[in-house]
C-alpha positions as CSV (number, residue, x, y, z in Angstrom):
1,M,126.3,67.1,129.2
2,S,124.5,66.2,132.3
3,V,122.4,68.9,134.3
4,K,121.2,68.5,137.7
5,Y,117.6,68.5,137.7
6,E,117.4,71.0,140.4
7,F,118.6,73.6,138.0
8,L,115.9,72.8,135.4
9,T,112.5,74.3,134.8
10,D,109.6,72.0,135.2
11,D,109.1,72.2,131.3
12,E,112.7,71.0,130.9
13,I,112.3,68.3,133.6
14,I,109.2,67.0,131.7
15,K,111.2,67.1,128.3
16,Q,114.1,65.2,129.7
17,Y,111.8,62.8,131.3
18,K,109.8,62.3,128.0
19,I,113.3,61.8,126.1
20,I,114.5,59.2,128.7
21,K,111.2,57.2,128.5
22,E,111.0,57.2,124.8
23,K,114.7,55.7,124.8
24,E,113.7,53.0,127.3
25,R,110.7,52.0,125.4
26,T,112.6,51.6,122.1
27,R,115.4,49.8,123.9
28,N,112.7,47.5,125.5
29,K,111.1,46.8,122.3
30,E,114.3,46.0,120.5
31,A,115.2,43.6,123.4
32,Y,111.7,41.9,123.1
33,E,112.0,41.6,119.4
34,R,115.4,40.0,120.0
35,L,113.8,37.7,122.6
36,K,111.0,36.5,120.3
37,L,113.6,35.2,117.7
38,N,114.8,32.9,120.4
39,S,111.7,30.5,120.8
40,V,113.0,28.6,123.8
41,K,113.8,31.6,125.8
42,Y,110.8,33.4,124.8
43,R,108.7,30.4,125.7
44,Q,110.5,30.2,129.1
45,R,109.9,34.1,129.6
46,L,106.1,33.5,129.0
47,T,106.1,30.5,131.3
48,S,107.8,32.2,134.2
49,A,105.5,35.4,133.7
50,Y,102.5,33.3,134.0
51,N,103.8,31.3,136.9
52,N,104.5,34.6,138.8
53,Q,100.9,35.8,137.9
54,V,99.4,32.5,139.6
55,E,101.6,32.8,142.5
56,R,100.6,36.2,142.9
57,M,96.8,35.5,142.7
58,N,97.2,32.6,145.1
59,K,98.6,35.1,147.6
60,I,95.9,37.5,147.1
61,K,93.3,34.7,147.5
62,Q,94.7,33.4,150.6
63,N,93.7,36.7,152.6
64,E,89.8,37.4,152.1
65,D,90.3,41.0,152.8
66,T,92.8,41.4,150.4
67,Y,90.9,39.5,147.9
68,N,87.8,41.5,148.3
69,E,89.8,44.6,148.0
70,W,91.4,43.2,144.7
71,L,88.0,42.5,143.2
72,I,86.8,46.0,144.0
73,N,90.0,47.4,142.2
74,N,89.7,45.1,139.4
75,K,86.3,46.0,138.7
76,I,87.1,49.8,138.5
77,T,90.2,48.9,136.4
78,Q,88.0,46.8,134.0
79,S,85.3,49.3,133.9
80,K,87.7,52.4,133.2
81,A,89.1,50.3,130.4
82,Y,85.9,49.4,129.1
83,F,84.7,53.0,128.8
84,K,87.8,54.1,127.4
85,R,87.3,51.6,124.5
86,V,83.9,52.7,124.0
87,E,85.0,56.3,123.9
88,A,87.6,55.5,121.2
89,Q,85.3,53.7,119.2
90,T,82.7,56.5,119.4
91,D,85.5,59.1,118.5
92,L,86.5,56.9,115.5
93,K,82.9,56.6,114.3
94,M,82.3,60.4,114.7
95,M,85.5,60.8,112.7
96,I,84.2,58.6,109.9
97,L,81.0,60.2,109.7
98,N,82.5,63.6,109.8
99,L,84.9,62.5,106.8
100,S,81.8,61.2,104.8
101,D,80.0,64.5,105.5
102,D,82.9,66.4,104.1
103,E,82.9,64.3,100.9
104,D,79.3,65.2,100.3
């Protein structure tokens, strides 16, 4: 049964979106696992992804303004990732300390 999104509440729309995304993630994971079994196609996929990334970076570096903007955005992204990792490590350490305190 298909329901138009206009007739759904916000919670129902979010629920449907999560269901769709979870199915998509599962399908993509299965496809990736199948691809890894075929070493030739897997290597071609990795090589093409690398080539695309190099081409993208070359286009960015051609324009100095674009490159400087990319550098700033990259620094922001890297710092957010770093602080997120530090926060996760701290949370893990705190959880371990709390568990060890509970055992005593």
